[in-house]
C-alpha positions as CSV (number, residue, x, y, z in Angstrom):
1,M,0.0,0.0,0.0
2,I,2.8,2.4,1.0
3,F,4.7,1.5,-2.2
4,N,1.6,2.1,-4.4
5,K,1.1,5.5,-2.7
6,L,4.7,6.3,-3.4
7,I,4.4,5.4,-7.0
8,I,1.3,7.7,-7.3
9,F,3.1,10.5,-5.6
10,V,6.2,10.3,-7.8
11,T,4.0,10.1,-10.9
12,A,2.0,13.1,-9.8
13,M,5.2,15.1,-9.1
14,F,6.6,14.2,-12.5
15,C,3.4,15.3,-14.2
16,L,3.5,18.6,-12.3
17,A,7.1,19.0,-13.5
18,L,5.9,18.2,-17.0
19,F,3.5,21.1,-17.1
20,A,5.9,23.4,-15.2
21,W,8.7,22.9,-17.7
22,P,10.1,26.3,-18.8
23,A,8.0,27.6,-21.6
24,H,10.2,29.5,-24.1
25,A,9.9,29.3,-27.9
26,L,10.6,31.4,-31.0
27,V,8.0,30.8,-33.7
28,V,8.7,31.7,-37.3
29,L,5.7,32.1,-39.7
30,Q,6.1,31.4,-43.4
31,Y,3.9,32.9,-46.1
32,H,4.1,32.8,-49.9
33,H,1.3,34.6,-51.8
34,I,-1.0,37.1,-49.9
35,S,-3.8,37.0,-52.5
36,D,-7.2,35.5,-53.3
37,Q,-6.1,34.9,-56.9
38,S,-3.0,32.7,-56.6
39,P,-2.7,28.9,-56.1
40,P,-4.7,28.0,-52.9
41,A,-2.1,25.6,-51.5
42,T,0.5,28.4,-51.1
43,S,-1.8,31.4,-50.6
44,T,-3.2,33.4,-47.7
45,S,-6.0,35.8,-48.3
46,P,-5.3,39.4,-47.4
47,A,-8.2,39.3,-45.0
48,L,-6.8,36.2,-43.2
49,F,-3.3,37.7,-43.1
50,E,-4.7,40.8,-41.5
51,A,-6.5,38.6,-39.0
52,H,-3.2,36.9,-38.1
53,L,-1.6,40.3,-37.6
54,N,-4.5,41.5,-35.4
55,F,-4.2,38.3,-33.3
56,L,-0.5,39.0,-32.7
57,Q,-1.2,42.6,-31.7
58,E,-4.1,41.7,-29.4
59,Q,-2.1,39.0,-27.6
60,N,0.9,41.3,-27.2
61,I,3.2,38.9,-29.2
62,S,6.6,40.4,-29.9
63,V,7.3,40.6,-33.6
64,L,11.1,40.3,-34.0
65,S,13.4,41.0,-36.9
66,I,15.1,38.0,-38.5
67,A,18.3,40.1,-38.3
68,Q,18.3,39.3,-34.5
69,L,18.3,35.5,-35.2
70,P,22.1,34.9,-35.3
71,E,22.6,36.6,-31.9
72,L,19.5,34.9,-30.4
73,L,20.7,31.4,-31.4
74,Q,24.2,32.1,-30.2
75,K,22.9,33.1,-26.8
76,A,20.6,30.1,-26.7
77,Q,23.4,27.7,-27.4
78,N,25.3,29.4,-24.5
79,G,22.5,28.6,-22.1
80,N,20.3,31.6,-22.4
81,K,16.6,31.3,-23.1
82,L,15.0,32.1,-26.4
83,P,12.4,34.9,-26.2
84,D,8.9,33.5,-25.5
85,R,5.6,34.8,-27.0
86,A,7.7,36.1,-29.9
87,V,7.4,35.5,-33.7
88,M,9.2,36.3,-36.9
89,I,7.3,36.9,-40.1
90,T,8.8,35.5,-43.3
91,F,7.7,35.3,-47.0
92,D,9.2,33.1,-49.7
93,D,9.7,33.8,-53.4
94,G,9.2,37.6,-53.5
95,Y,5.7,37.6,-55.1
96,R,4.2,41.0,-56.0
97,S,1.3,40.3,-53.7
98,I,3.7,40.7,-50.8
99,Y,4.3,44.3,-51.8
100,N,0.6,45.0,-52.7
101,S,-1.2,43.3,-49.8
102,A,1.2,42.3,-46.9
103,Y,3.6,45.2,-46.9
104,P,1.0,48.0,-46.2
105,L,-0.4,46.1,-43.2
106,L,3.1,45.5,-41.8
107,K,4.3,49.0,-42.5
108,K,1.2,50.4,-40.7
109,R,2.3,48.5,-37.6
110,D,6.0,49.3,-38.1
111,W,6.7,45.6,-37.8
112,P,9.8,43.9,-39.2
113,F,9.6,41.0,-41.7
114,A,11.8,39.0,-44.0
115,V,11.4,38.0,-47.7
116,F,13.5,35.1,-49.1
117,V,14.1,36.0,-52.7
118,N,15.0,33.8,-55.7
119,S,16.7,36.4,-57.8
120,K,16.1,35.2,-61.4
121,P,12.4,36.2,-61.8
122,H,13.2,39.7,-60.4
123,D,16.1,40.1,-62.8
124,E,13.8,39.0,-65.6
125,K,11.1,41.5,-64.5
126,N,8.5,38.8,-64.2
127,P,5.2,40.7,-63.4
128,L,4.3,38.1,-60.8
129,Y,7.3,39.2,-58.7
130,M,8.3,42.4,-57.0
131,S,10.8,44.7,-58.7
132,W,14.1,45.5,-57.2
133,K,12.9,49.1,-56.8
134,Q,9.9,48.0,-54.7
135,M,12.1,45.8,-52.6
136,R,14.4,48.8,-51.9
137,E,11.4,50.7,-50.7
138,M,10.5,47.9,-48.4
139,A,14.1,47.6,-47.2
140,A,13.8,51.1,-45.9
141,N,10.7,50.1,-43.9
142,Q,11.7,47.2,-41.7
143,A,12.0,44.5,-44.5
144,I,15.0,42.2,-44.5
145,F,15.8,40.4,-47.7
146,A,17.5,37.0,-47.8
147,N,18.6,34.2,-50.1
148,H,16.2,31.7,-51.7
149,S,18.6,30.6,-54.5
150,D,18.7,32.1,-58.0
151,S,16.2,30.0,-60.0
152,H,14.4,28.1,-57.2
153,P,15.4,24.6,-58.4
154,H,14.8,21.3,-56.8
155,F,18.2,20.9,-55.2
156,L,17.8,17.2,-54.7
157,R,17.3,16.5,-58.4
158,R,20.5,15.6,-60.2
159,R,20.4,16.2,-64.0
160,G,20.9,13.5,-66.5
161,G,24.6,13.1,-67.2
162,E,25.6,15.4,-64.4
163,S,28.5,14.2,-62.2
164,F,28.1,14.3,-58.5
165,Q,30.7,17.0,-58.3
166,G,29.0,19.0,-61.0
167,W,25.7,18.7,-59.1
168,Q,27.2,19.9,-55.9
169,Q,28.9,22.8,-57.6
170,R,25.6,23.8,-59.4
171,R,23.8,24.0,-56.0
172,M,26.6,26.2,-54.5
173,N,26.6,28.4,-57.6
174,E,22.8,29.0,-57.2
175,I,23.3,30.2,-53.6
176,V,26.4,32.3,-54.2
177,F,25.0,34.0,-57.3
178,A,21.7,34.9,-55.6
179,Q,23.7,36.4,-52.6
180,K,25.7,38.6,-55.0
181,R,22.5,39.9,-56.6
182,L,21.0,40.7,-53.2
183,A,24.2,42.4,-52.1
184,K,24.3,44.5,-55.3
185,E,20.6,45.5,-55.4
186,L,19.7,45.7,-51.7
187,D,23.1,45.8,-49.9
188,V,22.3,42.5,-48.1
189,K,25.1,41.3,-45.9
190,T,23.5,38.8,-43.6
191,K,23.7,35.2,-44.7
192,L,20.2,33.7,-44.3
193,F,18.8,31.0,-46.6
194,A,15.5,29.3,-47.2
195,H,15.5,25.9,-48.8
196,P,13.4,25.9,-52.0
197,Y,10.4,23.6,-51.5
198,G,11.8,22.9,-48.0
199,E,13.9,20.1,-49.6
200,Y,17.4,19.3,-48.4
201,D,20.0,16.6,-47.8
202,E,23.0,16.2,-45.5
203,N,25.4,17.4,-48.2
204,L,23.4,20.6,-48.8
205,L,23.3,21.3,-45.1
206,Q,27.1,20.9,-44.9
207,Q,27.5,23.2,-47.9
208,L,25.4,25.9,-46.2
209,E,27.4,25.6,-43.0
210,Q,30.7,25.9,-44.9
211,L,29.3,29.1,-46.6
212,G,28.3,30.5,-43.2
213,Y,24.5,30.5,-43.6
214,L,21.7,30.0,-41.2
215,A,18.9,28.3,-43.1
216,F,15.2,27.5,-42.9
217,G,13.2,24.5,-44.0
218,Q,9.4,24.1,-44.3
219,Q,8.9,21.6,-41.5
220,S,6.6,23.1,-38.9
221,G,7.5,23.8,-35.3
222,P,9.1,26.4,-33.0
223,I,12.8,27.0,-32.9
224,A,14.8,25.4,-30.0
225,A,18.3,25.9,-28.9
226,Y,19.1,22.5,-30.3
227,S,17.5,23.2,-33.7
228,H,19.8,22.5,-36.6
229,P,21.3,25.9,-37.7
230,Q,20.9,25.0,-41.4
231,L,17.4,23.5,-41.0
232,L,15.4,25.8,-38.7
233,P,11.7,25.1,-38.6
234,R,8.9,27.4,-39.7
235,F,5.1,27.1,-39.7
236,P,3.8,27.2,-43.3
237,M,0.7,29.5,-43.4
238,G,-0.5,28.8,-47.0
239,G,-3.8,27.1,-47.7
240,R,-5.4,25.1,-44.9
241,Y,-2.3,25.5,-42.7
242,G,-3.1,29.1,-42.0
243,R,-6.6,28.6,-40.7
244,A,-7.6,31.1,-38.0
245,E,-8.7,28.3,-35.6
246,D,-5.2,26.8,-35.6
247,F,-3.2,30.0,-35.6
248,A,-3.1,30.4,-31.9
249,I,-1.9,26.8,-31.3
250,K,1.0,27.4,-33.6
251,V,2.0,30.8,-32.3
252,F,2.0,29.5,-28.7
253,S,3.7,26.1,-29.6
254,L,6.8,25.0,-27.7
255,P,9.8,22.8,-28.6
256,F,10.1,19.5,-26.9
257,P,12.8,20.0,-24.1
258,R,16.1,18.1,-24.6
259,L,14.7,16.4,-27.7
260,K,16.4,13.5,-29.5
261,A,14.8,12.7,-32.8
262,T,15.7,9.6,-34.9
263,V,14.3,8.2,-38.1
264,K,14.6,4.6,-39.3
265,D,13.1,2.6,-42.1
266,S,10.7,-0.2,-41.6
267,K,13.6,-2.6,-41.2
268,G,15.2,-0.6,-38.4
269,R,18.0,1.1,-40.5
270,S,18.8,4.7,-39.8
271,L,17.8,7.3,-42.3
272,K,19.7,10.6,-42.4
273,N,18.0,12.3,-45.4
274,P,14.3,13.0,-45.9
275,E,14.4,11.3,-49.3
276,L,13.3,7.7,-48.6
277,P,14.8,4.7,-50.2
278,E,12.8,3.5,-53.2
279,E,10.9,0.7,-51.5
280,E,10.4,2.5,-48.2
281,T,6.9,3.9,-47.5
282,L,6.5,3.6,-43.8
283,P,9.4,5.3,-42.0
284,V,9.5,5.2,-38.2
285,L,10.0,8.5,-36.2
286,T,11.2,8.2,-32.6
287,L,11.2,11.2,-30.2
288,V,12.8,11.1,-26.8
289,S,12.3,14.0,-24.3
290,P,11.8,14.2,-20.5
291,V,8.2,15.4,-21.0
292,L,7.3,12.1,-22.8
293,R,8.1,9.8,-19.9
294,F,4.6,9.9,-18.5
295,A,2.8,11.8,-21.3
296,E,-0.5,10.1,-22.2
297,N,-1.7,12.7,-24.7
298,A,0.9,12.3,-27.4
299,Q,-0.5,12.5,-30.9
300,C,1.3,12.2,-34.3
301,F,-0.2,12.9,-37.7
302,A,0.9,12.2,-41.3
303,S,0.2,14.3,-44.3
304,G,-3.1,13.3,-45.9
305,Q,-3.8,10.6,-43.2
306,G,-4.6,12.3,-40.0
307,A,-3.7,10.6,-36.8
308,I,-1.3,7.7,-37.1
309,H,0.1,4.9,-35.0
310,T,1.8,6.5,-31.9
311,K,3.3,4.4,-29.2
312,I,4.7,5.7,-25.9
313,K,7.7,3.7,-25.0
314,G,10.7,4.2,-22.6
315,G,10.5,8.0,-22.2
316,G,9.7,8.6,-25.9
317,I,7.1,8.2,-28.6
318,Q,7.3,6.1,-31.7
319,A,5.2,7.1,-34.8
320,V,4.6,5.4,-38.1
321,A,2.0,6.1,-40.8
322,I,-1.0,3.8,-41.2
323,Q,-0.9,3.9,-45.0
324,P,2.1,4.2,-47.3
325,L,3.3,7.8,-47.6
326,K,2.3,9.4,-50.9
327,V,4.8,10.3,-53.7
328,G,6.1,13.8,-53.1
329,R,6.7,15.6,-49.8
330,S,5.0,14.4,-46.6
331,R,5.4,15.1,-42.9
332,Y,4.9,13.6,-39.5
333,N,3.8,16.2,-37.0
334,C,3.8,15.2,-33.3
335,T,2.3,17.2,-30.4
336,V,1.9,16.8,-26.7
337,Q,-0.1,19.0,-24.4
338,A,2.2,21.3,-22.3
339,G,-0.4,22.9,-20.1
340,G,-1.9,26.4,-20.3
341,G,-3.4,25.6,-23.7
342,R,0.0,25.1,-25.2
343,Y,1.5,22.2,-27.1
344,Y,5.0,20.8,-27.6
345,W,5.5,20.4,-31.4
346,Y,7.9,18.6,-33.7
347,S,7.7,17.9,-37.5
348,Q,9.7,15.7,-39.8
349,M,9.7,15.9,-43.6
350,F,9.8,12.8,-45.9
351,I,10.2,12.8,-49.7
352,R,9.2,9.9,-52.0
353,R,10.1,9.6,-55.7
354,N,7.8,7.9,-58.2
355,V,8.0,4.1,-58.5
356,G,11.0,3.4,-60.7
357,G,13.0,6.3,-59.4
358,S,11.8,9.2,-61.5
359,W,10.9,12.5,-60.0
360,Y,7.3,13.7,-59.6
361,S,6.3,16.7,-61.6
362,E,5.7,20.0,-59.8
């Protein structure tokens, strides 16, 4: 009887510690088009975007400049806390709707924001994209511009007859050339990069590290001190991902404390890259964190499938899709209640080619 009471007491104390874990997170929001006339999957209506901004204002959320990120990450790695109840607002691709619809709303609030630019369409004066002149105006009003490659290629796709060395050099040339264009047109000095399509591999992350870049993916979640500097998470806001009813949950999300994440194939072999081997369709994600030891409310979801198999085991959770992952890009998203209406959040990207090894069209 005494032993049972002791077990109950220890469990209760651990659960209290679970919900009392320090709550500090930096959330980065990612937008593309701010328009009702662009592709729905990557678009946020001007009305919904304004509702997002109104929510941040009403909740007294700090809107930080991405220029502060290198210093914040350095301090976090030295043991300081990341700012809580804080967001950074980013846009990818430099579409003209950013200038027409988003910029006036941000300028009115005097809020900083960042735009990751793929330089080629701007050089070609593509009417769907902002002009360099418009970007210079924005840069004088809290906008930070950063690197999104020159031509926005699929960096994972090696061309026919292209050597491995040539492929690697082509990727580096894309990044270096775009940075030169940003430096010339907008006097950009900070080395920040956003992966086109959110796609990456270990070699690309190493290239970016060697070039001195901090970089962002498109896997959702808040930034933690342990986040990979060349694969920082952001919350995509396009299409259904930006729904008003989900916005607060994402803004107030937290990183899992002291997280260790591993991915293996269905035969137990470690996977380092998001691109899955040809026959692999059911990768296994394992997350280990102190908050998971007695967590009973862990949930994981897969793109297009909803809730998936999630097993709590030995201080961690193990997640695997119910059905084979689709061709293209997919994600596992895992959450656990953190108390106070907040959730711990982690996301992992997966990429599948077509059967036979060819790349899907996009």
